[in-house]
Structures are given as structure tokens and as C-alpha cells.
Backbone bond lengths (Angstrom), bond angles and torsions (degrees), N, CA, C in turn:
res aa  C-N    CA-C-N  psi(-1)  N-CA   C-N-CA  omega(-1)  CA-C   N-CA-C  phi
1 M - - - 1.471 - - 1.619 108.66 -
2 K 1.313 117.52 123.73 1.450 117.86 178.74 1.459 111.83 -72.38
3 K 1.434 114.20 140.48 1.431 124.23 178.95 1.513 112.38 -97.28
4 I 1.372 113.43 134.96 1.518 120.16 177.13 1.502 106.73 -125.63
5 L 1.350 113.23 134.40 1.422 120.55 168.89 1.471 114.30 -109.49
6 I 1.375 118.13 124.61 1.469 119.65 -179.85 1.556 104.30 -106.02
7 I 1.311 112.91 130.52 1.574 120.91 172.64 1.495 108.24 -117.14
8 D 1.276 113.06 111.55 1.493 116.10 178.52 1.525 106.71 -161.74
9 D 1.344 113.45 137.32 1.494 120.75 -177.02 1.646 107.60 -81.48
10 D 1.322 119.52 -14.13 1.413 121.91 178.82 1.533 106.80 -81.64
11 V 1.398 114.31 104.11 1.447 120.45 -173.20 1.573 110.07 -61.57
12 D 1.314 119.19 -40.53 1.447 118.21 -176.74 1.551 111.22 -69.21
13 L 1.247 116.94 -41.37 1.551 119.06 173.96 1.538 110.56 -60.39
14 N 1.222 116.09 -44.90 1.484 121.50 177.84 1.438 112.47 -54.46
15 I 1.336 118.65 -53.42 1.445 127.20 178.28 1.543 108.99 -60.04
16 S 1.310 120.78 -49.84 1.400 125.65 -176.03 1.605 108.62 -58.77
17 L 1.384 112.02 -52.04 1.474 111.67 -175.80 1.539 112.02 -68.78
18 T 1.321 118.50 -29.42 1.408 119.37 -179.48 1.569 107.63 -67.41
19 E 1.377 117.14 -45.85 1.497 117.22 178.73 1.487 112.36 -63.04
20 F 1.320 117.73 -38.29 1.465 120.02 -176.72 1.609 111.62 -68.94
21 L 1.390 112.21 -43.57 1.437 115.17 175.47 1.528 116.25 -65.92
22 E 1.351 116.22 -34.86 1.450 121.75 -179.62 1.553 108.20 -64.45
23 D 1.405 113.23 -41.98 1.462 118.78 -179.86 1.552 109.71 -65.96
24 E 1.318 121.52 -23.75 1.385 126.37 175.14 1.536 114.78 -84.08
25 G 1.361 114.53 -0.41 1.430 118.56 172.13 1.508 117.08 97.26
26 F 1.387 114.77 14.44 1.470 118.56 179.88 1.510 105.93 -99.46
27 Q 1.366 114.54 155.85 1.546 119.78 171.38 1.607 100.65 -92.48
28 V 1.258 113.65 125.61 1.476 116.80 -177.79 1.534 112.00 -122.05
29 F 1.359 112.53 139.43 1.478 125.54 178.13 1.475 106.76 -115.64
30 S 1.336 123.50 149.32 1.418 117.98 176.29 1.598 107.76 -137.87
31 A 1.294 112.98 154.37 1.435 121.93 178.56 1.578 106.83 -142.71
32 H 1.363 112.18 151.12 1.486 117.99 -176.97 1.541 114.25 -102.81
33 N 1.336 117.63 5.43 1.474 119.51 172.82 1.567 104.02 -163.39
34 G 1.324 112.41 169.24 1.501 120.26 -179.10 1.455 114.95 -59.16
35 K 1.279 118.93 -40.44 1.477 121.25 -174.39 1.571 107.33 -64.16
36 Q 1.313 116.59 -49.28 1.463 120.72 179.90 1.492 106.59 -63.99
37 G 1.323 122.84 -39.23 1.465 124.95 -178.92 1.584 111.59 -61.24
38 L 1.351 114.80 -44.60 1.491 116.44 -178.47 1.616 110.36 -67.46
39 K 1.282 116.70 -34.26 1.460 119.58 173.36 1.502 109.93 -59.97
40 L 1.271 117.51 -44.94 1.474 120.23 178.60 1.537 115.56 -66.31
41 V 1.380 111.23 -32.94 1.589 117.99 174.34 1.530 106.43 -61.92
42 D 1.357 115.31 -42.45 1.550 114.52 -178.93 1.520 110.70 -68.84
43 S 1.305 118.36 -41.91 1.480 119.98 -172.81 1.525 109.78 -80.27
44 E 1.276 124.46 -42.05 1.340 124.85 -167.70 1.697 116.73 -101.39
45 Q 1.384 109.12 -18.25 1.432 118.00 -179.42 1.506 115.63 48.36
46 P 1.354 114.98 62.01 1.447 120.38 -175.62 1.632 111.21 -64.34
47 D 1.299 113.55 156.15 1.506 119.64 172.91 1.529 110.37 -82.08
48 L 1.374 114.46 -19.11 1.456 116.29 -173.46 1.537 108.48 -151.65
49 V 1.421 116.71 131.80 1.500 114.84 176.02 1.581 100.83 -116.38
50 I 1.374 112.85 133.93 1.481 122.21 170.41 1.474 105.55 -108.12
51 T 1.283 117.95 110.86 1.524 122.20 -179.45 1.494 112.74 -114.54
52 D 1.305 116.08 141.11 1.412 126.40 165.56 1.504 108.07 -76.22
53 I 1.234 122.70 152.35 1.522 125.27 -179.72 1.539 107.59 -91.08
54 V 1.307 122.65 -53.93 1.414 122.09 -169.74 1.567 105.37 -95.32
55 M 1.387 111.09 111.25 1.487 120.11 -175.47 1.559 106.14 -148.53
56 P 1.296 115.49 156.21 1.456 121.52 173.38 1.548 110.27 -75.47
57 D 1.355 113.40 162.66 1.549 124.87 175.71 1.507 108.70 69.21
58 M 1.343 121.73 -70.21 1.393 121.09 177.27 1.589 106.01 -139.26
59 D 1.399 113.05 123.32 1.428 112.03 -172.44 1.565 109.78 -87.46
60 G 1.399 116.16 -179.92 1.394 119.97 -169.86 1.540 110.00 -72.33
61 T 1.322 119.27 -26.81 1.485 120.70 178.32 1.533 107.43 -63.94
62 E 1.308 117.81 -40.48 1.494 118.34 178.10 1.566 108.51 -65.28
63 V 1.265 118.45 -42.32 1.439 124.84 177.42 1.501 108.20 -53.18
64 V 1.316 118.89 -56.82 1.459 123.59 -175.68 1.493 106.70 -58.17
65 I 1.286 118.99 -51.45 1.540 121.65 -176.06 1.552 109.58 -60.36
66 N 1.356 118.09 -40.04 1.484 121.57 175.47 1.609 111.03 -63.04
67 L 1.280 116.36 -42.12 1.473 120.09 -179.07 1.570 111.26 -67.10
68 G 1.326 113.61 -43.23 1.462 118.17 172.45 1.437 118.49 -63.22
69 G 1.281 120.69 -25.10 1.422 123.27 178.86 1.495 115.32 -93.70
70 R 1.302 118.25 6.45 1.512 122.14 176.51 1.509 110.69 -84.38
71 D 1.303 115.26 143.72 1.561 121.18 174.63 1.484 108.76 -99.48
72 T 1.296 116.28 87.20 1.436 120.57 -177.12 1.537 108.62 -128.16
73 E 1.256 113.19 151.90 1.492 119.53 -173.07 1.444 107.78 -71.76
74 H 1.378 120.23 -38.85 1.445 126.41 -179.09 1.533 114.07 -125.93
75 P 1.342 115.71 71.57 1.544 115.60 179.74 1.511 111.97 -57.24
76 P 1.338 120.78 150.51 1.392 125.26 177.00 1.596 105.71 -70.03
77 K 1.343 111.14 151.02 1.497 118.71 164.35 1.514 106.38 -77.04
78 V 1.335 112.59 147.77 1.469 119.76 -176.40 1.461 115.45 -125.46
79 I 1.354 116.99 124.67 1.503 123.05 168.59 1.470 105.34 -111.67
80 A 1.389 111.17 134.12 1.454 122.96 176.54 1.536 109.29 -108.06
81 M 1.255 115.84 146.28 1.480 123.98 -178.18 1.501 111.00 -140.79
82 S 1.319 118.62 145.14 1.470 122.59 179.86 1.484 111.34 -156.92
83 G 1.286 115.86 142.36 1.372 122.43 172.27 1.547 111.80 -108.15
84 G 1.309 111.94 1.19 1.453 117.21 178.20 1.547 113.56 99.94
85 G 1.234 121.07 178.57 1.429 127.87 -179.41 1.498 107.50 -170.18
86 R 1.358 119.38 -110.68 1.506 119.97 176.58 1.523 109.69 -68.21
87 I 1.318 118.28 -32.30 1.491 121.80 171.84 1.488 110.79 -119.03
88 S 1.299 118.96 179.87 1.464 117.68 -176.45 1.484 107.41 -74.80
89 G 1.400 109.78 164.73 1.443 120.32 178.11 1.499 111.00 -61.66
90 K 1.393 114.34 -43.40 1.547 119.73 177.11 1.515 111.46 -53.46
91 D 1.365 117.85 -41.09 1.511 119.52 -179.32 1.398 109.78 -66.46
92 Y 1.327 120.76 -45.62 1.512 122.12 175.31 1.511 113.68 -52.83
93 L 1.410 115.31 -49.83 1.354 122.23 -175.19 1.529 110.99 -68.49
94 S 1.305 119.64 -31.77 1.413 126.16 179.45 1.533 104.47 -65.98
95 F 1.279 120.80 -46.14 1.501 127.24 -179.44 1.567 111.25 -60.79
96 V 1.293 111.34 -48.12 1.533 117.20 -173.92 1.483 109.69 -71.76
97 K 1.338 121.65 -18.30 1.504 123.82 179.87 1.571 106.38 -67.01
98 N 1.311 122.12 -18.78 1.412 123.23 173.03 1.474 116.88 -64.76
99 F 1.318 116.52 -13.67 1.454 120.98 -176.99 1.562 108.36 -116.52
100 K 1.267 120.59 -173.87 1.456 123.43 -173.00 1.493 113.42 -74.46
101 V 1.311 113.81 82.37 1.498 122.11 178.07 1.566 113.11 -126.89
102 D 1.181 115.56 124.07 1.558 122.22 -174.28 1.481 111.62 -80.46
103 C 1.374 117.92 -28.67 1.444 117.44 -172.87 1.576 105.44 -161.38
104 V 1.242 116.07 150.45 1.478 120.48 174.88 1.553 110.21 -130.58
105 F 1.410 113.72 148.89 1.462 120.38 176.37 1.499 107.78 -136.49
106 E 1.375 114.89 134.80 1.397 119.25 173.38 1.499 109.42 -88.68
107 K 1.400 123.13 134.86 1.422 123.75 -178.88 1.618 102.31 -81.63
108 P 1.268 114.37 149.30 1.531 130.07 -18.32 1.467 110.95 -71.96
109 F 1.331 111.16 151.21 1.497 117.98 -177.41 1.543 107.42 -132.42
110 E 1.364 112.27 161.26 1.487 116.23 177.12 1.489 108.00 -84.38
111 V 1.389 117.00 131.22 1.407 121.84 -176.83 1.528 115.19 -67.03
112 E 1.374 116.07 -22.94 1.424 119.22 177.00 1.580 109.30 -74.73
113 E 1.345 118.82 -28.60 1.466 118.47 175.40 1.541 109.74 -72.92
114 L 1.302 115.26 -37.62 1.526 119.63 176.34 1.414 107.47 -61.29
115 L 1.420 119.78 -45.28 1.499 122.24 -173.29 1.566 104.65 -67.02
116 S 1.271 122.40 -39.13 1.441 122.66 -179.88 1.591 110.85 -62.79
117 S 1.294 116.42 -38.83 1.422 116.65 178.78 1.440 110.68 -74.55
118 I 1.340 122.49 -34.99 1.396 120.82 174.70 1.473 112.98 -61.98
119 K 1.312 117.59 -48.65 1.492 121.49 179.01 1.496 111.59 -58.53
120 S 1.304 118.37 -37.09 1.506 124.29 -179.89 1.622 107.76 -68.62
121 L 1.340 118.56 -45.24 1.342 122.52 -179.89 1.507 116.12 -67.10
122 L 1.360 115.52 -34.03 1.490 119.50 -179.41 1.507 113.14 -93.36
123 A 1.371 119.66 3.27 1.419 118.88 -174.85 1.513 110.95 -71.21
């Protein structure tokens, strides 16, 4: 069973995505900020990390940079998502593409499109 980690400070989105992806047969873990997320990366070794960009404590850009700098045999695939903040979501996602990101989604997004990307990345 493939493992997915969702890192997002939006509790409702986190719960909804977790339930949706579990129904699709994935083992899902969730965190509400980057620090919690990186601890789960270490302990659970997910196949895929889905991270929001704008979060408190440690944002998604820091998560992506940290994941890209790790020397691991099987690094997780990374999907970044953002609804914006001080700048638009597209601007955040454009910036984060400069790092190790496999796919980006601007919020709000269609979960079926996300699922399609997940299946493609984990195939």
C-alpha cells in the first residue's frame, strides 16, 4: 500500500483529502505544519508528500527544500499546492517549481485531477 503524507494547516482540507485518499486505497498521514510533516517523513517514509506552501511555523517551500536536500535512496514524490497569501497561489507555485517538485496545484482544485496526478506519480 502506497503511503501519502498531507501537510496543510487547513484542518478541513486535511481531513477531506485524508478520507478521500484512504477511500482510494492509500495509507495517509497528515500534519498541520512543515515541522510536523518532516517528522512524519522521517518516521513513516511516505511515497508521496502533498504540501501546502503557505503555513505557520515552517512553510511548504522550506519542506520542499528540505526534502530535496536529503540523501535517500527513495525520496518521496512531491506535490505542492497553494491558494495564495501575500501573493497569488500561482506565484508561490511558480517559485517552488525551481525546487524538487513533481506537480503543483492551485487551490481550489478538483480532487479527481489530484488523484490522477497521484496515480501517475506513484505508478
